[in-house]
N, C-alpha and C positions, 0 to 999 in steps of 0.2 A: 500572519499565515505564513508557514514553510511551505515551498513546493519544491518537488523533485520529481524524476522519473525512475519507475521501477519495472523490472522485467521478471515475471513469474512463469518459467518455461514448464514445469511440471507439477503434479498433484501435489507432491511432497513439499514443493517450493511454496505452494498456496498455503498448505497445512502449517508450515513452520512460519511463514508470514503472519498468518492470523494469530498464531500463539504469541508472537511478540507484539503484536498491535494491541491485543487484549490487555496488556500490562499497563497501558497508558489511558488516563482518564479524560483526554482531550478528543474531540471528533477528529476522525481521520477519514477522507474520502479518497476514492479512486475514480478518476475521469477517463473516459475512453470514448473519443467522438463526442456525441450529445448525451452519453449516458454517465451518471455519477451514481456510485454505489458506496455504502458504508464499507470501509476496509476492515470491520471487525466481523463482516458476514461473509462466511464460505460460500454461501449460495449466490450471495451478490456478486462475489468476485468470479465465480464460474459462468455467470451471465454475460460477462465482458468478453472482447476478442482477446485472448491471452497469446496470439501469435505476434502481437506487437507490444512495444513497451507502453506503460501506462503511466499518465500523470498523477501523482500523489499530492494531496492538499492536506496538510496537518495544521489544525486550527490551534495554534499555539506560536509563541515568539520564542520559546526556549525549547527548542528541539533537538539540541546537541546530543544528549544521550539517546534519544529516539533514532535519530540518524545514524549514530554509531551501531545501534542494535540491528538496524535494517541494512547495513552497509554492503552486504553480499547480494541483495536485490538491486541496488541502485546502479542505474546505467551511467557509466562515466564517459 
């Protein structure tokens, strides 16, 4: 599993993020506090507290291309 932290500040960020995530066939979860949602679900993402960075868990060991695609959302 690959873990990183992302920050989705605006509605367009969420839409762009989901469009990227949908291209990958492995499971990707977003975890905020005790809640975990499917990162491919726009409604699920909007149920999270988007005012803070969110932990992303990608269920793959080969996430290099994926991390490059979501680079603009990753908190450094």
